[in-house]
PDB file of N, H, CA, C and O in Angstrom:
ATOM      1  N   MET A   1      27.774   1.587 -33.677  1.00  0.00           N
ATOM      2  CA  MET A   1      26.804   1.439 -32.631  1.00  0.00           C
ATOM      3  C   MET A   1      26.760  -0.049 -32.230  1.00  0.00           C
ATOM      4  O   MET A   1      26.123  -0.882 -32.875  1.00  0.00           O
ATOM      5  N   THR A   2      27.461  -0.326 -31.148  1.00  0.00           N
ATOM      6  H   THR A   2      27.978   0.351 -30.623  1.00  0.00           H
ATOM      7  CA  THR A   2      27.476  -1.725 -30.641  1.00  0.00           C
ATOM      8  C   THR A   2      26.346  -2.123 -29.761  1.00  0.00           C
ATOM      9  O   THR A   2      26.098  -3.311 -29.560  1.00  0.00           O
ATOM     10  N   ARG A   3      25.621  -1.110 -29.205  1.00  0.00           N
ATOM     11  H   ARG A   3      25.823  -0.144 -29.368  1.00  0.00           H
ATOM     12  CA  ARG A   3      24.662  -1.443 -28.203  1.00  0.00           C
ATOM     13  C   ARG A   3      23.306  -1.561 -28.794  1.00  0.00           C
ATOM     14  O   ARG A   3      22.421  -1.996 -28.057  1.00  0.00           O
ATOM     15  N   GLY A   4      23.009  -1.233 -30.033  1.00  0.00           N
ATOM     16  H   GLY A   4      23.728  -0.880 -30.631  1.00  0.00           H
ATOM     17  CA  GLY A   4      21.791  -1.443 -30.684  1.00  0.00           C
ATOM     18  C   GLY A   4      20.661  -0.673 -30.065  1.00  0.00           C
ATOM     19  O   GLY A   4      20.762   0.547 -29.934  1.00  0.00           O
ATOM     20  N   ASN A   5      19.551  -1.347 -29.665  1.00  0.00           N
ATOM     21  H   ASN A   5      19.469  -2.338 -29.772  1.00  0.00           H
ATOM     22  CA  ASN A   5      18.377  -0.720 -29.132  1.00  0.00           C
ATOM     23  C   ASN A   5      18.311  -0.780 -27.618  1.00  0.00           C
ATOM     24  O   ASN A   5      17.229  -0.793 -27.031  1.00  0.00           O
ATOM     25  N   GLN A   6      19.449  -0.814 -27.007  1.00  0.00           N
ATOM     26  H   GLN A   6      20.328  -0.804 -27.484  1.00  0.00           H
ATOM     27  CA  GLN A   6      19.471  -0.989 -25.494  1.00  0.00           C
ATOM     28  C   GLN A   6      18.764   0.192 -24.882  1.00  0.00           C
ATOM     29  O   GLN A   6      18.044  -0.007 -23.903  1.00  0.00           O
ATOM     30  N   ARG A   7      18.904   1.394 -25.371  1.00  0.00           N
ATOM     31  H   ARG A   7      19.488   1.555 -26.166  1.00  0.00           H
ATOM     32  CA  ARG A   7      18.253   2.595 -24.788  1.00  0.00           C
ATOM     33  C   ARG A   7      16.723   2.393 -24.832  1.00  0.00           C
ATOM     34  O   ARG A   7      16.032   2.612 -23.837  1.00  0.00           O
ATOM     35  N   GLU A   8      16.229   1.987 -25.957  1.00  0.00           N
ATOM     36  H   GLU A   8      16.790   1.809 -26.765  1.00  0.00           H
ATOM     37  CA  GLU A   8      14.788   1.798 -26.099  1.00  0.00           C
ATOM     38  C   GLU A   8      14.259   0.727 -25.127  1.00  0.00           C
ATOM     39  O   GLU A   8      13.220   0.909 -24.493  1.00  0.00           O
ATOM     40  N   LYS A   9      14.991  -0.384 -25.028  1.00  0.00           N
ATOM     41  H   LYS A   9      15.835  -0.531 -25.543  1.00  0.00           H
ATOM     42  CA  LYS A   9      14.617  -1.389 -24.055  1.00  0.00           C
ATOM     43  C   LYS A   9      14.561  -0.903 -22.768  1.00  0.00           C
ATOM     44  O   LYS A   9      13.584  -1.120 -22.051  1.00  0.00           O
ATOM     45  N   ASP A  10      15.597  -0.213 -22.377  1.00  0.00           N
ATOM     46  H   ASP A  10      16.390  -0.037 -22.959  1.00  0.00           H
ATOM     47  CA  ASP A  10      15.679   0.362 -21.000  1.00  0.00           C
ATOM     48  C   ASP A  10      14.464   1.271 -20.648  1.00  0.00           C
ATOM     49  O   ASP A  10      13.857   1.197 -19.580  1.00  0.00           O
ATOM     50  N   ARG A  11      14.162   2.166 -21.691  1.00  0.00           N
ATOM     51  H   ARG A  11      14.655   2.226 -22.559  1.00  0.00           H
ATOM     52  CA  ARG A  11      13.000   3.069 -21.485  1.00  0.00           C
ATOM     53  C   ARG A  11      11.699   2.237 -21.286  1.00  0.00           C
ATOM     54  O   ARG A  11      10.831   2.617 -20.499  1.00  0.00           O
ATOM     55  N   GLU A  12      11.584   1.113 -22.003  1.00  0.00           N
ATOM     56  H   GLU A  12      12.289   0.805 -22.642  1.00  0.00           H
ATOM     57  CA  GLU A  12      10.325   0.336 -21.839  1.00  0.00           C
ATOM     58  C   GLU A  12      10.316  -0.326 -20.514  1.00  0.00           C
ATOM     59  O   GLU A  12       9.258  -0.446 -19.896  1.00  0.00           O
ATOM     60  N   ARG A  13      11.488  -0.780 -20.028  1.00  0.00           N
ATOM     61  H   ARG A  13      12.347  -0.683 -20.530  1.00  0.00           H
ATOM     62  CA  ARG A  13      11.575  -1.401 -18.624  1.00  0.00           C
ATOM     63  C   ARG A  13      11.225  -0.374 -17.634  1.00  0.00           C
ATOM     64  O   ARG A  13      10.434  -0.653 -16.733  1.00  0.00           O
ATOM     65  N   ALA A  14      11.786   0.866 -17.736  1.00  0.00           N
ATOM     66  H   ALA A  14      12.429   1.093 -18.467  1.00  0.00           H
ATOM     67  CA  ALA A  14      11.532   1.892 -16.716  1.00  0.00           C
ATOM     68  C   ALA A  14      10.079   2.353 -16.773  1.00  0.00           C
ATOM     69  O   ALA A  14       9.528   2.679 -15.722  1.00  0.00           O
ATOM     70  N   GLN A  15       9.441   2.398 -17.903  1.00  0.00           N
ATOM     71  H   GLN A  15       9.889   2.133 -18.757  1.00  0.00           H
ATOM     72  CA  GLN A  15       8.058   2.667 -17.963  1.00  0.00           C
ATOM     73  C   GLN A  15       7.183   1.649 -17.283  1.00  0.00           C
ATOM     74  O   GLN A  15       6.220   1.956 -16.581  1.00  0.00           O
ATOM     75  N   ALA A  16       7.595   0.356 -17.546  1.00  0.00           N
ATOM     76  H   ALA A  16       8.377   0.107 -18.117  1.00  0.00           H
ATOM     77  CA  ALA A  16       6.820  -0.757 -16.948  1.00  0.00           C
ATOM     78  C   ALA A  16       6.964  -0.749 -15.390  1.00  0.00           C
ATOM     79  O   ALA A  16       6.008  -1.028 -14.667  1.00  0.00           O
ATOM     80  N   ARG A  17       8.114  -0.440 -14.936  1.00  0.00           N
ATOM     81  H   ARG A  17       8.890  -0.213 -15.524  1.00  0.00           H
ATOM     82  CA  ARG A  17       8.358  -0.329 -13.473  1.00  0.00           C
ATOM     83  C   ARG A  17       7.640   0.898 -12.855  1.00  0.00           C
ATOM     84  O   ARG A  17       6.999   0.802 -11.809  1.00  0.00           O
ATOM     85  N   GLY A  18       7.768   2.009 -13.518  1.00  0.00           N
ATOM     86  H   GLY A  18       8.289   2.087 -14.368  1.00  0.00           H
ATOM     87  CA  GLY A  18       7.225   3.220 -12.919  1.00  0.00           C
ATOM     88  C   GLY A  18       5.726   3.290 -13.074  1.00  0.00           C
ATOM     89  O   GLY A  18       5.076   3.942 -12.256  1.00  0.00           O
ATOM     90  N   GLY A  19       5.122   2.646 -14.096  1.00  0.00           N
ATOM     91  H   GLY A  19       5.650   2.117 -14.760  1.00  0.00           H
ATOM     92  CA  GLY A  19       3.730   2.729 -14.372  1.00  0.00           C
ATOM     93  C   GLY A  19       2.984   1.966 -13.226  1.00  0.00           C
ATOM     94  O   GLY A  19       1.933   2.428 -12.781  1.00  0.00           O
ATOM     95  N   SER A  20       3.476   0.895 -12.782  1.00  0.00           N
ATOM     96  H   SER A  20       4.329   0.519 -13.143  1.00  0.00           H
ATOM     97  CA  SER A  20       2.776   0.122 -11.676  1.00  0.00           C
ATOM     98  C   SER A  20       2.794   0.838 -10.377  1.00  0.00           C
ATOM     99  O   SER A  20       1.866   0.662  -9.587  1.00  0.00           O
ATOM    100  N   LYS A  21       3.838   1.680 -10.081  1.00  0.00           N
ATOM    101  H   LYS A  21       4.591   1.823 -10.723  1.00  0.00           H
ATOM    102  CA  LYS A  21       3.921   2.301  -8.857  1.00  0.00           C
ATOM    103  C   LYS A  21       2.851   3.457  -8.839  1.00  0.00           C
ATOM    104  O   LYS A  21       2.126   3.617  -7.857  1.00  0.00           O
ATOM    105  N   SER A  22       2.779   4.220  -9.902  1.00  0.00           N
ATOM    106  H   SER A  22       3.368   4.090 -10.700  1.00  0.00           H
ATOM    107  CA  SER A  22       1.919   5.422  -9.830  1.00  0.00           C
ATOM    108  C   SER A  22       0.401   4.897  -9.866  1.00  0.00           C
ATOM    109  O   SER A  22      -0.447   5.520  -9.227  1.00  0.00           O
ATOM    110  N   SER A  23       0.076   3.850 -10.546  1.00  0.00           N
ATOM    111  H   SER A  23       0.765   3.344 -11.066  1.00  0.00           H
ATOM    112  CA  SER A  23      -1.268   3.429 -10.606  1.00  0.00           C
ATOM    113  C   SER A  23      -1.709   2.878  -9.217  1.00  0.00           C
ATOM    114  O   SER A  23      -2.897   2.930  -8.897  1.00  0.00           O
ATOM    115  N   LYS A  24      -0.770   2.351  -8.392  1.00  0.00           N
ATOM    116  H   LYS A  24       0.195   2.308  -8.652  1.00  0.00           H
ATOM    117  CA  LYS A  24      -1.122   1.905  -7.093  1.00  0.00           C
ATOM    118  C   LYS A  24      -1.650   2.951  -6.290  1.00  0.00           C
ATOM    119  O   LYS A  24      -2.621   2.712  -5.572  1.00  0.00           O
ATOM    120  N   ASN A  25      -1.104   4.147  -6.322  1.00  0.00           N
ATOM    121  H   ASN A  25      -0.315   4.341  -6.905  1.00  0.00           H
ATOM    122  CA  ASN A  25      -1.467   5.182  -5.502  1.00  0.00           C
ATOM    123  C   ASN A  25      -2.762   5.885  -5.897  1.00  0.00           C
ATOM    124  O   ASN A  25      -3.458   6.455  -5.057  1.00  0.00           O
ATOM    125  N   LYS A  26      -3.065   5.835  -7.174  1.00  0.00           N
ATOM    126  H   LYS A  26      -2.499   5.372  -7.856  1.00  0.00           H
ATOM    127  CA  LYS A  26      -4.281   6.460  -7.712  1.00  0.00           C
ATOM    128  C   LYS A  26      -5.525   5.623  -7.654  1.00  0.00           C
ATOM    129  O   LYS A  26      -6.611   6.182  -7.800  1.00  0.00           O
ATOM    130  N   ASP A  27      -5.458   4.341  -7.455  1.00  0.00           N
ATOM    131  H   ASP A  27      -4.576   3.887  -7.337  1.00  0.00           H
ATOM    132  CA  ASP A  27      -6.565   3.457  -7.619  1.00  0.00           C
ATOM    133  C   ASP A  27      -7.327   3.300  -6.264  1.00  0.00           C
ATOM    134  O   ASP A  27      -8.278   2.520  -6.218  1.00  0.00           O
ATOM    135  N   ASP A  28      -6.981   3.949  -5.249  1.00  0.00           N
ATOM    136  H   ASP A  28      -6.209   4.582  -5.287  1.00  0.00           H
ATOM    137  CA  ASP A  28      -7.751   3.862  -3.997  1.00  0.00           C
ATOM    138  C   ASP A  28      -9.101   4.543  -3.930  1.00  0.00           C
ATOM    139  O   ASP A  28      -9.882   4.291  -3.012  1.00  0.00           O
ATOM    140  N   GLY A  29      -9.380   5.391  -4.882  1.00  0.00           N
ATOM    141  H   GLY A  29      -8.746   5.595  -5.628  1.00  0.00           H
ATOM    142  CA  GLY A  29     -10.681   6.056  -5.065  1.00  0.00           C
ATOM    143  C   GLY A  29     -10.990   7.016  -3.886  1.00  0.00           C
ATOM    144  O   GLY A  29     -12.168   7.230  -3.600  1.00  0.00           O
ATOM    145  N   LEU A  30      -9.997   7.599  -3.196  1.00  0.00           N
ATOM    146  H   LEU A  30      -9.040   7.425  -3.428  1.00  0.00           H
ATOM    147  CA  LEU A  30     -10.197   8.450  -2.089  1.00  0.00           C
ATOM    148  C   LEU A  30      -9.812   9.849  -2.479  1.00  0.00           C
ATOM    149  O   LEU A  30      -8.978  10.072  -3.356  1.00  0.00           O
ATOM    150  N   THR A  31     -10.422  10.759  -1.827  1.00  0.00           N
ATOM    151  H   THR A  31     -11.100  10.578  -1.115  1.00  0.00           H
ATOM    152  CA  THR A  31     -10.095  12.195  -2.013  1.00  0.00           C
ATOM    153  C   THR A  31      -8.864  12.445  -1.127  1.00  0.00           C
ATOM    154  O   THR A  31      -8.629  11.693  -0.182  1.00  0.00           O
ATOM    155  N   PRO A  32      -8.083  13.482  -1.417  1.00  0.00           N
ATOM    156  CA  PRO A  32      -6.841  13.733  -0.632  1.00  0.00           C
ATOM    157  C   PRO A  32      -7.191  13.918   0.880  1.00  0.00           C
ATOM    158  O   PRO A  32      -6.374  13.570   1.733  1.00  0.00           O
ATOM    159  N   GLU A  33      -8.372  14.451   1.214  1.00  0.00           N
ATOM    160  H   GLU A  33      -9.035  14.733   0.521  1.00  0.00           H
ATOM    161  CA  GLU A  33      -8.763  14.634   2.669  1.00  0.00           C
ATOM    162  C   GLU A  33      -8.981  13.225   3.331  1.00  0.00           C
ATOM    163  O   GLU A  33      -8.591  12.957   4.468  1.00  0.00           O
ATOM    164  N   GLN A  34      -9.644  12.355   2.504  1.00  0.00           N
ATOM    165  H   GLN A  34      -9.960  12.573   1.580  1.00  0.00           H
ATOM    166  CA  GLN A  34      -9.874  11.052   3.071  1.00  0.00           C
ATOM    167  C   GLN A  34      -8.613  10.229   3.183  1.00  0.00           C
ATOM    168  O   GLN A  34      -8.486   9.408   4.091  1.00  0.00           O
ATOM    169  N   ARG A  35      -7.636  10.446   2.232  1.00  0.00           N
ATOM    170  H   ARG A  35      -7.739  11.113   1.494  1.00  0.00           H
ATOM    171  CA  ARG A  35      -6.334   9.770   2.307  1.00  0.00           C
ATOM    172  C   ARG A  35      -5.543  10.168   3.528  1.00  0.00           C
ATOM    173  O   ARG A  35      -4.902   9.359   4.199  1.00  0.00           O
ATOM    174  N   ARG A  36      -5.628  11.522   3.789  1.00  0.00           N
ATOM    175  H   ARG A  36      -6.148  12.179   3.244  1.00  0.00           H
ATOM    176  CA  ARG A  36      -4.948  12.098   4.964  1.00  0.00           C
ATOM    177  C   ARG A  36      -5.517  11.421   6.226  1.00  0.00           C
ATOM    178  O   ARG A  36      -4.755  10.929   7.059  1.00  0.00           O
ATOM    179  N   GLU A  37      -6.882  11.396   6.370  1.00  0.00           N
ATOM    180  H   GLU A  37      -7.501  11.795   5.693  1.00  0.00           H
ATOM    181  CA  GLU A  37      -7.513  10.797   7.455  1.00  0.00           C
ATOM    182  C   GLU A  37      -7.117   9.391   7.682  1.00  0.00           C
ATOM    183  O   GLU A  37      -6.866   8.989   8.818  1.00  0.00           O
ATOM    184  N   ARG A  38      -7.054   8.633   6.645  1.00  0.00           N
ATOM    185  H   ARG A  38      -7.258   8.959   5.722  1.00  0.00           H
ATOM    186  CA  ARG A  38      -6.834   7.205   6.671  1.00  0.00           C
ATOM    187  C   ARG A  38      -5.363   7.019   7.139  1.00  0.00           C
ATOM    188  O   ARG A  38      -5.097   6.192   8.010  1.00  0.00           O
ATOM    189  N   ASP A  39      -4.406   7.795   6.555  1.00  0.00           N
ATOM    190  H   ASP A  39      -4.623   8.468   5.847  1.00  0.00           H
ATOM    191  CA  ASP A  39      -3.025   7.727   6.910  1.00  0.00           C
ATOM    192  C   ASP A  39      -2.744   8.129   8.316  1.00  0.00           C
ATOM    193  O   ASP A  39      -1.902   7.514   8.969  1.00  0.00           O
ATOM    194  N   ALA A  40      -3.420   9.151   8.822  1.00  0.00           N
ATOM    195  H   ALA A  40      -4.104   9.651   8.290  1.00  0.00           H
ATOM    196  CA  ALA A  40      -3.266   9.577  10.159  1.00  0.00           C
ATOM    197  C   ALA A  40      -3.806   8.522  11.187  1.00  0.00           C
ATOM    198  O   ALA A  40      -3.216   8.311  12.246  1.00  0.00           O
ATOM    199  N   LYS A  41      -4.907   7.898  10.841  1.00  0.00           N
ATOM    200  H   LYS A  41      -5.387   8.069   9.981  1.00  0.00           H
ATOM    201  CA  LYS A  41      -5.439   6.802  11.685  1.00  0.00           C
ATOM    202  C   LYS A  41      -4.478   5.641  11.751  1.00  0.00           C
ATOM    203  O   LYS A  41      -4.240   5.071  12.816  1.00  0.00           O
ATOM    204  N   ALA A  42      -3.908   5.283  10.562  1.00  0.00           N
ATOM    205  H   ALA A  42      -4.102   5.745   9.697  1.00  0.00           H
ATOM    206  CA  ALA A  42      -2.936   4.184  10.543  1.00  0.00           C
ATOM    207  C   ALA A  42      -1.695   4.498  11.358  1.00  0.00           C
ATOM    208  O   ALA A  42      -1.159   3.617  12.030  1.00  0.00           O
ATOM    209  N   LEU A  43      -1.212   5.784  11.306  1.00  0.00           N
ATOM    210  H   LEU A  43      -1.648   6.500  10.759  1.00  0.00           H
ATOM    211  CA  LEU A  43      -0.071   6.118  12.019  1.00  0.00           C
ATOM    212  C   LEU A  43      -0.361   6.037  13.507  1.00  0.00           C
ATOM    213  O   LEU A  43       0.461   5.522  14.266  1.00  0.00           O
ATOM    214  N   GLN A  44      -1.565   6.557  13.959  1.00  0.00           N
ATOM    215  H   GLN A  44      -2.233   6.975  13.343  1.00  0.00           H
ATOM    216  CA  GLN A  44      -1.857   6.584  15.390  1.00  0.00           C
ATOM    217  C   GLN A  44      -1.961   5.182  15.904  1.00  0.00           C
ATOM    218  O   GLN A  44      -1.529   4.897  17.021  1.00  0.00           O
ATOM    219  N   GLU A  45      -2.533   4.285  15.105  1.00  0.00           N
ATOM    220  H   GLU A  45      -2.884   4.516  14.198  1.00  0.00           H
ATOM    221  CA  GLU A  45      -2.589   2.885  15.494  1.00  0.00           C
ATOM    222  C   GLU A  45      -1.174   2.227  15.599  1.00  0.00           C
ATOM    223  O   GLU A  45      -0.930   1.423  16.499  1.00  0.00           O
ATOM    224  N   LYS A  46      -0.278   2.572  14.691  1.00  0.00           N
ATOM    225  H   LYS A  46      -0.476   3.224  13.960  1.00  0.00           H
ATOM    226  CA  LYS A  46       1.018   2.061  14.729  1.00  0.00           C
ATOM    227  C   LYS A  46       1.855   2.599  15.949  1.00  0.00           C
ATOM    228  O   LYS A  46       2.630   1.880  16.579  1.00  0.00           O
ATOM    229  N   LEU A  47       1.643   3.853  16.209  1.00  0.00           N
ATOM    230  H   LEU A  47       1.013   4.437  15.696  1.00  0.00           H
ATOM    231  CA  LEU A  47       2.302   4.412  17.419  1.00  0.00           C
ATOM    232  C   LEU A  47       1.752   3.878  18.718  1.00  0.00           C
ATOM    233  O   LEU A  47       2.510   3.677  19.668  1.00  0.00           O
ATOM    234  N   ALA A  48       0.449   3.639  18.789  1.00  0.00           N
ATOM    235  H   ALA A  48      -0.166   3.802  18.018  1.00  0.00           H
ATOM    236  CA  ALA A  48      -0.214   3.089  19.990  1.00  0.00           C
ATOM    237  C   ALA A  48       0.298   1.632  20.161  1.00  0.00           C
ATOM    238  O   ALA A  48       0.568   1.200  21.282  1.00  0.00           O
ATOM    239  N   LYS A  49       0.432   0.858  19.011  1.00  0.00           N
ATOM    240  H   LYS A  49       0.212   1.209  18.100  1.00  0.00           H
ATOM    241  CA  LYS A  49       0.934  -0.513  19.115  1.00  0.00           C
ATOM    242  C   LYS A  49       2.323  -0.481  19.593  1.00  0.00           C
ATOM    243  O   LYS A  49       2.693  -1.299  20.436  1.00  0.00           O
ATOM    244  N   LYS A  50       3.130   0.423  19.106  1.00  0.00           N
ATOM    245  H   LYS A  50       2.829   1.087  18.422  1.00  0.00           H
ATOM    246  CA  LYS A  50       4.544   0.455  19.450  1.00  0.00           C
ATOM    247  C   LYS A  50       4.778   0.901  20.931  1.00  0.00           C
ATOM    248  O   LYS A  50       5.688   0.435  21.615  1.00  0.00           O
ATOM    249  N   ALA A  51       3.917   1.808  21.358  1.00  0.00           N
ATOM    250  H   ALA A  51       3.177   2.186  20.802  1.00  0.00           H
ATOM    251  CA  ALA A  51       3.940   2.308  22.735  1.00  0.00           C
ATOM    252  C   ALA A  51       3.571   1.135  23.686  1.00  0.00           C
ATOM    253  O   ALA A  51       4.181   0.961  24.741  1.00  0.00           O
ATOM    254  N   ALA A  52       2.550   0.336  23.276  1.00  0.00           N
ATOM    255  H   ALA A  52       2.054   0.477  22.419  1.00  0.00           H
ATOM    256  CA  ALA A  52       2.102  -0.706  24.191  1.00  0.00           C
ATOM    257  C   ALA A  52       3.105  -1.871  24.220  1.00  0.00           C
ATOM    258  O   ALA A  52       3.250  -2.553  25.235  1.00  0.00           O
ATOM    259  N   GLY A  53       3.772  -2.078  23.120  1.00  0.00           N
ATOM    260  H   GLY A  53       3.654  -1.523  22.296  1.00  0.00           H
ATOM    261  CA  GLY A  53       4.752  -3.134  23.136  1.00  0.00           C
ATOM    262  C   GLY A  53       6.119  -2.746  23.664  1.00  0.00           C
ATOM    263  O   GLY A  53       6.859  -3.596  24.160  1.00  0.00           O
ATOM    264  N   GLY A  54       6.437  -1.553  23.569  1.00  0.00           N
ATOM    265  H   GLY A  54       5.836  -0.863  23.166  1.00  0.00           H
ATOM    266  CA  GLY A  54       7.775  -1.112  24.000  1.00  0.00           C
ATOM    267  C   GLY A  54       7.836  -0.363  25.258  1.00  0.00           C
ATOM    268  O   GLY A  54       8.889   0.151  25.633  1.00  0.00           O
ATOM    269  N   SER A  55       6.681  -0.276  25.960  1.00  0.00           N
ATOM    270  H   SER A  55       5.825  -0.693  25.655  1.00  0.00           H
ATOM    271  CA  SER A  55       6.650   0.486  27.223  1.00  0.00           C
ATOM    272  C   SER A  55       7.539  -0.089  28.350  1.00  0.00           C
ATOM    273  O   SER A  55       8.118   0.646  29.150  1.00  0.00           O
ATOM    274  N   ALA A  56       7.619  -1.438  28.376  1.00  0.00           N
ATOM    275  H   ALA A  56       7.148  -2.035  27.726  1.00  0.00           H
ATOM    276  CA  ALA A  56       8.471  -2.136  29.381  1.00  0.00           C
ATOM    277  C   ALA A  56       9.915  -1.881  29.197  1.00  0.00           C
ATOM    278  O   ALA A  56      10.646  -1.697  30.170  1.00  0.00           O
ATOM    279  N   SER A  57      10.371  -1.864  27.917  1.00  0.00           N
ATOM    280  H   SER A  57       9.777  -2.014  27.126  1.00  0.00           H
ATOM    281  CA  SER A  57      11.697  -1.701  27.590  1.00  0.00           C
ATOM    282  C   SER A  57      12.229  -0.247  27.472  1.00  0.00           C
ATOM    283  O   SER A  57      13.427   0.015  27.368  1.00  0.00           O
ATOM    284  N   ALA A  58      11.252   0.656  27.497  1.00  0.00           N
ATOM    285  H   ALA A  58      10.279   0.442  27.582  1.00  0.00           H
ATOM    286  CA  ALA A  58      11.558   2.064  27.325  1.00  0.00           C
ATOM    287  C   ALA A  58      12.312   2.602  28.533  1.00  0.00           C
ATOM    288  O   ALA A  58      13.284   3.327  28.323  1.00  0.00           O
ATOM    289  N   GLY A  59      11.978   2.336  29.685  1.00  0.00           N
ATOM    290  H   GLY A  59      11.187   1.747  29.856  1.00  0.00           H
ATOM    291  CA  GLY A  59      12.689   2.830  30.853  1.00  0.00           C
ATOM    292  C   GLY A  59      13.949   2.113  31.107  1.00  0.00           C
ATOM    293  O   GLY A  59      14.851   2.708  31.696  1.00  0.00           O
ATOM    294  N   ALA A  60      14.111   0.825  30.702  1.00  0.00           N
ATOM    295  H   ALA A  60      13.377   0.341  30.224  1.00  0.00           H
ATOM    296  CA  ALA A  60      15.311   0.098  31.079  1.00  0.00           C
ATOM    297  C   ALA A  60      16.501   0.546  30.319  1.00  0.00           C
ATOM    298  O   ALA A  60      17.614   0.434  30.834  1.00  0.00           O
ATOM    299  N   GLY A  61      16.349   1.053  29.114  1.00  0.00           N
ATOM    300  H   GLY A  61      15.445   1.143  28.696  1.00  0.00           H
ATOM    301  CA  GLY A  61      17.540   1.443  28.325  1.00  0.00           C
ATOM    302  C   GLY A  61      18.200   2.675  28.861  1.00  0.00           C
ATOM    303  O   GLY A  61      19.422   2.780  28.760  1.00  0.00           O
ATOM    304  N   GLY A  62      17.469   3.633  29.435  1.00  0.00           N
ATOM    305  H   GLY A  62      16.476   3.548  29.517  1.00  0.00           H
ATOM    306  CA  GLY A  62      18.132   4.823  29.906  1.00  0.00           C
ATOM    307  C   GLY A  62      18.453   5.791  28.803  1.00  0.00           C
ATOM    308  O   GLY A  62      19.185   6.758  29.016  1.00  0.00           O
ATOM    309  N   GLY A  63      17.897   5.540  27.583  1.00  0.00           N
ATOM    310  H   GLY A  63      17.302   4.755  27.411  1.00  0.00           H
ATOM    311  CA  GLY A  63      18.265   6.394  26.430  1.00  0.00           C
ATOM    312  C   GLY A  63      17.526   7.687  26.388  1.00  0.00           C
ATOM    313  O   GLY A  63      17.851   8.547  25.569  1.00  0.00           O
ATOM    314  N   GLY A  64      16.542   7.871  27.236  1.00  0.00           N
ATOM    315  H   GLY A  64      16.278   7.173  27.901  1.00  0.00           H
ATOM    316  CA  GLY A  64      15.747   9.108  27.156  1.00  0.00           C
ATOM    317  C   GLY A  64      16.502  10.365  27.541  1.00  0.00           C
ATOM    318  O   GLY A  64      16.154  11.462  27.105  1.00  0.00           O
ATOM    319  N   ASN A  65      17.539  10.209  28.359  1.00  0.00           N
ATOM    320  H   ASN A  65      17.822   9.317  28.713  1.00  0.00           H
ATOM    321  CA  ASN A  65      18.231  11.401  28.802  1.00  0.00           C
ATOM    322  C   ASN A  65      19.536  11.591  28.013  1.00  0.00           C
ATOM    323  O   ASN A  65      20.351  12.460  28.323  1.00  0.00           O
ATOM    324  N   SER A  66      19.697  10.788  27.031  1.00  0.00           N
ATOM    325  H   SER A  66      19.035  10.083  26.779  1.00  0.00           H
ATOM    326  CA  SER A  66      20.980  10.950  26.283  1.00  0.00           C
ATOM    327  C   SER A  66      21.219  12.197  25.566  1.00  0.00           C
ATOM    328  O   SER A  66      22.349  12.598  25.287  1.00  0.00           O
ATOM    329  N   SER A  67      19.970  12.894  25.228  1.00  0.00           N
ATOM    330  H   SER A  67      19.053  12.568  25.455  1.00  0.00           H
ATOM    331  CA  SER A  67      20.173  14.182  24.467  1.00  0.00           C
ATOM    332  C   SER A  67      20.536  15.244  25.445  1.00  0.00           C
ATOM    333  O   SER A  67      20.913  16.318  24.977  1.00  0.00           O
ATOM    334  N   ASN A  68      20.475  15.097  26.749  1.00  0.00           N
ATOM    335  H   ASN A  68      20.169  14.224  27.130  1.00  0.00           H
ATOM    336  CA  ASN A  68      20.849  16.113  27.735  1.00  0.00           C
ATOM    337  C   ASN A  68      22.304  16.101  28.049  1.00  0.00           C
ATOM    338  O   ASN A  68      22.786  17.033  28.693  1.00  0.00           O
ATOM    339  N   LYS A  69      23.018  15.127  27.646  1.00  0.00           N
ATOM    340  H   LYS A  69      22.626  14.370  27.123  1.00  0.00           H
ATOM    341  CA  LYS A  69      24.437  15.075  27.952  1.00  0.00           C
ATOM    342  C   LYS A  69      25.240  16.081  27.089  1.00  0.00           C
ATOM    343  O   LYS A  69      24.997  16.223  25.890  1.00  0.00           O
ATOM    344  N   LYS A  70      26.199  16.770  27.737  1.00  0.00           N
ATOM    345  H   LYS A  70      26.396  16.655  28.710  1.00  0.00           H
ATOM    346  CA  LYS A  70      26.965  17.730  26.993  1.00  0.00           C
ATOM    347  C   LYS A  70      28.492  17.474  27.185  1.00  0.00           C
ATOM    348  O   LYS A  70      29.315  18.198  26.623  1.00  0.00           O
TER     349      LYS A  70
END
């Protein structure tokens, strides 16, 4: 056995990395319904911001009709 305790060390590292990600999602203190509402609101704001910023360049590209080409 030339690798020694590499497997154990790797498990510890994976647990340390994975543990921080899962705790991030659980610590917001919201119910699933509240979380959905929050996420939907954030998505709507993002889309509105994108539409406001990209409305001038949307017609210039001509890419809107590209799906109709055969």
